[in-house]
N, C-alpha and C positions, 0 to 999 in steps of 0.2 A: 470140294465140290460133291454134290449128289453126285452119285453115280448113275443117277437115270439121267442127269442132265446133260443136254447135249453135247457132241464132243468139239466141237465147234467153238476155239477162241477166240474166232474173228468176229463173233456177232454180237452187237451192241448187246443183246440179251442175258448174250453167257457171263457166269462170272470165271473169274479169274482159276484158272489150271490147280489144283493143287499139284506142291511139289514133295519129294519123299528127300531128304537127305542124310546123307553118315558124316561125321564128324571127324577129323585129321585135323591136326596142325602140323603144318613146317616153316620152320624157324630160316630165313633167307636174309634174312637181317645184316647178318655178321659176314664180313672180309676177311679172307684172311685165316680161315678157321683150320686149316691145316699148319700155319706155320705156328697159330697160338697152341694147335694141341700135341708139336714136336717136343721129344723131349733133348733135353739137353746133353752133350757127347761129358762123359764123366771125363772130371780134373783132376791131377794128382791133389794128394792129400796137403803137401808143403804148399803148394799153391796157395790151396782152398784156405788152408791156414793163414796166409800171410794176409792175403785180400781179403780173409773171411767180415771184417769190420770195413775196412772202408772201401772195397769194393762193392759193397752190397747194399753202402750207404748212399753212394755215390751214383750205380747204375738203376737205384728205384726211382728217383724226380725223373731219370731218363725216359724210361720203361712208359713212368704216367703222364710224362709230356706226349711222348709219340700215342701212346694210348689216346691221350686230350685230341691231340689233331685227328688221327682218323676217327673219332667219333662227330667231331667238328665237320672234315668232310663227307659222312658218312646221314649224317643230318644237313648239310647243304645240299646235297642231292646233286643230279646232273641237270645243265637247263635243257630244255622242250625246246626242237628247233621249229623255227617259224612257220612252217608247213604243220607241224604237231599243232601248233597253237591256234592255227588257222581250223582244224578240225573241232577246238571247244568252242568256236563262234557258233552264234544261232541258229545259221541258216546252212552251215556247213558239220553238223552236228552226227559226225558221221560213221556206220558200224557197217564191219567186214562180218559175213554169216559165210562160214565154208560145212557145206551140208556134204557128209559123207555116207554112203548105204556103203552097209557090211554083209559081210556073208553069212556071218556064224549072231547069234544070239549075243545081248553084252556081257561081258564079263566083268563086272564095275566095279571090283575088289582090282580086279587087272590094270583096270584103266585106272584106279587111281593113284594104283602106283606105278604107272609108268609117268603120268602127269609129275607125279613126285619126282620122279627122274630124272624128266625133260623140262618143261616148260614154264614150273613153277621155278626152277636153278634160273634160268634169263632174266637177266638186270628187267625189263620192261615186263615180263609176267611176275614180276615181285615188286613191283614199284607202283607207287600211290602217287596222285600230281597234287604239289601242294606249291599253294599262292601267297607269298607272304604280304595279308590285307594291310599291315602296318607303312610297308615303305610305300611312298609312291611312285608308280611307273615297275612297281616289282614282277618279273617276268616268271610264271609255273615251272617247277621242278622235277623232275623225278626221285623219288626219296624209296628207297628199300623200306620194306616194310616185312611181317609176318603173315605167311597167306595159310588161312585154312580153308582147305578146300571144300569146306561144307559150303561155305558162300560162291562157291564155283560149279562144281558138282548137280547137276540138275537132274531131277527125274520125274515128270510130270503126271501126275496121273489124268487123263483123257476116257472117255465112254468106249467101253469093252464092245457095245455097238456098233460105234461109229469105223473104230478103227480095225473092228472086222469086216465089216460090208464093205467099209470106202476106204483103206487105210492111207492111200496117196494123198484124198482130200484131207484127211484128219492131218498129215505131216502137212499140208501146204495150208490151210487152216492157222497150224499153233506158229507158224514160221510166222503169217501174216499177223498173226496178234503178236508175235516177238518182233515184229517190226515198230509197233508204238507202245511197247513195253520197256522204262526208265530202268538203268543199270546204275545200282550204285556205286558214286566217285568216290566212297569212303575204303572200298577196295579195290586187289589190280582189275584195270578193266576188260578181261573178260571171263566165259561161261563156257560151261560142258556141256551142251543138256541130250539129256539119252532117251530118242522116241523105241521103244524097247518092243516092234511089233512088227510084223513082216508086212513089206507093201509087195507093187506086181514088179519092183527092181531088185532091193536086196531083203534080207531078213532083218534088219536093225538098220537105225537110222541116229548118226550123233550129229547137232548141230553145233559148230563151235563159233560163238559171238565174240568180237574182238572189236575195242572202239580205236578206228583210224586214225588217231595220236600215237596207238603203240607202233607203228610203221607202214611204210607203204605195201602195197599189193603183194608185189613181187617178192619181200622180203619176210612179208608175214607168209604167203601160201609156201617160199622156200623151208623157213621153219617150221610149218607143220608138216613138211615132207622129209625133215631131216631128223622128226619125232619117228618116222615110220622105219621097216625093214624089209628088205627083201624076202618074199614068197618063197624063193628057193632058198634063199640062205641067211638064215633069221639074223644070223650074226653081221651082214652087212648091210650099210646105206644101199638103196635104190640106184640104178642107174638113169640119166637123166639122154634125151636125145642127145645128140651131137652136134652139136654150132651149125649152122648151114654155112658152106662154103661159098663166099662172096666179098667181097671187094673191099667191104664197108661202107662206112659213111663218108661222103665225097671227101671231109674235112679230114678223115682220118690216113689220106691216099697218099701213099709217101712221091716223092720225087721221082719220075724216071731218070738212071742212068746219061749219061751225055752220051751215050753209044747209041742211044733211042733212036736221036735227030730232033731237027729243030722242033716239026711236027709234032712229036710226042712231048717234051718238054711246051709247047705254044698248047695244045688239048689242055696241058695241065695247069700249067697257068689258067686257063679260061672257063674251067671248072671250077676255080674261087671265085671266078669273076659270078659267076652263076649262081654258089652259094649265096655270096654274099645278097646280089640283087631278089634271089628267092626267101632271103630268109628278112630282110627288108618290106618285102609285101606281105609278108606274114605278119611280123609284126605290126605292120599299119591296119592290117585286119582283124588283128585280135585285140589291139588299142579300141578301136573302130567298133568289135563289137562289145569289150565293156560297158562303152560309153554309149552305143545307137543303135548300130548296126544287126537288125534283127532276124531271122530266119522268117518266113511266108507261114502262114501257120496250116496246118493239116493236123490228120490226127495224131502223128504221134507225141505233139509239141503238149506241155502241160494245159488244162484245161483254164486252170486261174491259178493267182498266187497262191502261197502255202503250201505248195505239191511236199516240198521234205518235211511237213511233220503229217503227211494223210501216210493211213495203210497200206503197206505195198501186199503186193502179191511175187515169191517166187516160183517160179515154172521153169523146167529143163525138159532137153529132148536129145536121145543119144543119134549122135551121125555118126558114121562110117572114118575113121580117119584115110584108111587106106582108099575111098571117093575122093577124098580132097586130093590124095597125094597123086593120085591119077591125074584127076583133071590139073594139078601144077606139072605135072612132067607134061602131058600134051601141050598145054598154052605155055612152058617154057617162065615157068614164074616162080614163087611163093607160094608155100602154105599162106600167108597172110595174106598175098593176092587172092587168093582161092576166096580165104574167108569174108575178105572186105569183098567180093564181086558177091557172092551167096548172102550179103547182107542186101547188098544194092538189089538185089532179084527179091529177098524175102519182103524187105519194104515196099517194094513196089507191086507184089502181088496182093497184101495186105491194103494197102491205098488203095490199087483201085478197084476191090469189091466192095471197100466201103465205100468208093465214091460212085459206085454202081455205072461205071464209066469204061467196063473193061474190055468193049468192041469198038471203042471212037477212033474214029483218025486222028482225031485231035492228038490224042494222049500218044500215037505211033512216032508223032514228031516235037512232041513236047518234054521236055525235063525238066522238073522239080528239083533244085537244088538245096536238103536239109544239111544241116552240119552238126558235129559228132563231138563232144570233149573229151580228148584222151590225157588219161593221165601218164606221163613219161618217166621212169625211173634212168635218171642221168648218173646213176654209178652204177660199176661193175658190181652184181651180184654176189654175195657171198655163196662161198662153195656151200656143197652140207655139211661136209667135215669138217671148215671151221664155225660150222652153226652150232653142231654136236657138240664140238669142244668146246664153245660158249656156253650151253647147256651142262656139259659136265663139269667144270669149272663154274659156275654160277658168275663168272665174272667173265667182264670185254675183252677179250683177245685180239682187237684190234680189228677185227671185221666191222667194216662200217655197217653202221644201222640205223634207221630212224627215217623219216620221210625228206629224202631226196627227189623230189621231185618235181616236173616242171610239164606244163600243159602245152597244148598242140590241138588245135583245132581241124578237124578231119572231114570232108564233105563226103555228101553221100549223094545218089542221083535216083531220081524216082522218074521211072520211064517203061514203055512197053516197045520191048524188043523180040521180034521175030525170032533170030536166030540168040536164044539161052546165055551162048559161048560170051556174048557184047558185055555182059555185065562183069566178066572175067578183065575182061579186057579194058573196061571203065575203073574198075578196082586196081588193077595193074598201075595204070596209066595214074593215078591218085596217091598209090603208095608211093612208086619211085621220086614222084616229086614232091613228096614231104620228107623223102631220106635226102634230098638236096636242101636242108633247109637246117638252119640253128634256131628253130623257132623254140625246142624246149626248155635248150639251154640258157635261150635270153627271158623267155618269161618266169625261168628258177631264180636268176640271176637278179635282176629288174624285180620281182617283187620279195625277194630277201632286204635289197635297198630301199624300196616302198618302205616295208616295216620299220626300217631304221628311222628312215627320214619323218615319214609320217602317220607310224603308227600300225598296229595290227588290222583298226577298225578300216581305215583306210584300205588295206590290202583285199579284207574282205570282202568290202562294198566292191570293189572292181571284181573277185573274181563271183561273185554273186550278179554283175550285169552281164559277165560271159556266158554263165549256165542260163538264165533266163533268157538271151539272147539266142541260144544255141537250141536245138530240141532235145540230144539223148545224150548219152556216154556209153563209150564202146570200149573194149579192153580185150586181149587175150593171151595165155600163159601155156607156159611148154608143163606137162605134168611126168612123171615115173613111166619109161618106156617099159617099165615089167610090172607083171603082178606084186602088191606091196602089203603089208601085214601095218595096221595102227594097235600098238600093243598087244599083238597077238590076233588080233580082229583081221582078219583076208578084205580086200578096200574091192568093192566093187564098182564106184564111182567115187567122181569129186566133183561136187558144183558150188562154186563160191562165187557170192554176188556183193553189192554193196547198196547202202539205203542210207537217207538221212540229206541226199545231195539236194538243189531244186530242177529233177527233172525224174518227169512220168514216165519215161523207158531207157533203161539200163541191159544193153546187150553186151555180154562176155562168152567167151570160149575158153574153155579147158579142155587139154590132152590129155586122154590117162589111156597107157598100152595103147590099143590098136584103136580105138574109141576117140570121140571129142562131145563134151559136153557144149549144148549152147544153154546155156541159162539166161533167161529175162528175167529180171526187178520190175514192175511196172507198178501204177496209181491203181489200188485195187478197185476204183469204182470208175475208173477212165477206160480201161481194157477188160471188161466181161467176159471177153474172149480171149483174154491172151494165151488160150489152148490152142487157137487157131492160128494168132501169129504166129505159132511154134509150127503148124502146119505147113504154112508156107514156106518157113524156112527148110525143111525136110524137103519138100514138093521143089523147093528151089536148086537144091543141089541133086536132086535128084535128075531134075530136066538138064542139070549143067552136064551131068555127068554120062549120061545118054549123049548128050551133042559132044562132046568128046570122044565116046566111045565111036564116034559115027565119023571123025573128021578126015 
């Protein structure tokens, strides 16, 4: 790339950024390396003499047979989950991009050494997808391979004038270009991009791009956090916030003791009746959405088909987690309830301004319901220690891994409210209603059943209908509660997102220490004012916090 060329990799006239790489090769295809290199204990000389001929001759075929069986298992690989196979389909070729702001310049050698000791030892990050085309209806499998870090660590060359005058824009443009750049499937499906120049928030930035078939978002982010260490004690894994104190999902509530009385037992039984009814309603709505039930046309819905193939832009804004927790305490709800309410308010501000009708009395009485697709991890997430041990050993250690996810349709309400806290009340009602449903569990198991009975194409068609008939995607995740370091580099912020699915807008919240990032992935052409949408979310939280302070 010409150094004088523009630094905007998203421009159609811009050449592809030049990449600098350094070669290093790590072999992770071997299993049981410790056993193979372990020395045999010395044996008595007489025993050795007696068994020298017979024992060695008898053991050699057994050892060869065992080694052959190991090679066969290694070559066969591990089957991909149905959800992982879904992410190989044309309309769901999804990637997760985790943008991490660092407090120091990037020591590439240290980063490579850290990757060698962690990610490349993980079974998924050292495997490729292999499908036997000679066999009819053969499913792809994960097969271990040799990882060459030169194929994964990428340092692009960008225009120095752009990175010095508009560094934030340069990062945005590069990530936008990355959303349409192909990934080589002959290598493990992840990349580590180094943008080693200062921005308004960080001294340097790294972007980790991972194919969604590697795992669900919760598992992948947990794995990245397991690669970090506490800034206060670099020998220790970081601390995550404590689990919230709540009764849990309605179907997990224990039966009250008989001493509690008939009323308590009746209420417990009634909660299961409500659970069954809500699940039935949600399942019917989900199936109807997959077939024909479509959201109303708004500025947030994809303007045309094929949005999953178009260029995305990733923008983010830092919000105060303390402000969110203040509202949570004032409104007696959860952090997620507040985030749903802030999203209600932010979408409403943007919509009413775009429609140029903010002062209309009609909007004060009208509510437009738009729906989001929410991917739900239906199994317990492996702990950081379990993930760290998995990377240390390079083998599966019993920690559940893969895409065990179900879908949930989460509604948002666009309206004008004189009281900003009404958005929080609405968000709390929505979240409470969805907690009393087995929608995500049903969609997971029914999806697997459809794959077995009708094949992956049928399951992908239903998912495609659900996404194209809803408006957006929504998610939130919890990050470390303390400052952490990533291979010796202090982390300033974490801003993950996803692209490759049929939505023009994806909203994600990511907490880290005392802040929370709102990250938007938007269709670059449909949302030229994406930073204004960020402003609407930030202003909505400010007004809600102000209203909660004066209650």
